[in-house]
N, C-alpha and C positions, 0 to 999 in steps of 0.2 A: 508385448515387447516393451511398453513404456509403463513404468511405475512413477505416476506423478511427472516429473520431467527427467528422470534417471532412467537409463537404458541398459536393459541387461546385456553383460558383455559378450555371452554366448551367440546374441543375436545381431550383433553389430559388428560389421565388416569393414575392411579398409576401403573398399568401394564406396560403401554408404557414406562413411565419414568424409571423404574427399568430396563426394556429392553434396553433403550437407554444407561444407566450407564454401564450396562452389556457389551455393544457393544464398550465401549471405550470413550463415549462422555461425555463431561463435561456439567454441567448444571447450569446457571444462573437463580435465582429466586428472588423474594422478599418474605420477611417473617418479620412480625414485624417491618415494616419501614425500614427495612435494606436490602441490596442487598447482596447475597450468591453466591458462585460457590462450586457446591459439584460435586465430582466425587468418582468412585468406586476404594477403593484399593486393597481389597480382600473380600473373602466371608463374609458377615454380618460386613464389616467394609467400611465406607465412609468418605472422607476428606471433611470438611467443611471450606471454607474460607470467612471470611467478607471483603465483597468489599467496601461497605460505612463504611468508618472510620470517627467517629466524636470523637471530644474532649471529656474527662471524659466518655467515653462510657464502661459500664461493660461488654460488650461482647468481648469474645476472639477471637483473630484475625484468629487463626487457631485451628480448632478440630478434633478430630476424634468421629463419631457417628455410632450408630449401626442401622440395618436396622429397628427394631423396632422404633428407636427416627424418623428416616426418614419417616417412615408409618404415625406416630403421627404428623408430621410436615404436611404432604402432604396437609391437608383439609385447612391450612392457607397460603399456598404458591400460589404467583400469578406472573404473567408477566413472563413465562418461556422463555429461550433463549438459544441455543446450543452453545457449544464451543468445535469446532473439536479439 
């Protein structure tokens, strides 16, 4: 399942991602051709940080997102990597 600290997407479920975030891990992932770091702040509250910063990008560098938003994004996420 793990290759280095990268995770094979077909083995990684939404439940596993939420469990890892609840256990204090940060998670890097690709979404819409951008690299993000997300970690749990509080119940139903997650911090999302844009890692891939491009000139004239309309995406916020840091934002707070809900559990619902994270679940909706999950389908389009790829290339997961842990941050301890």
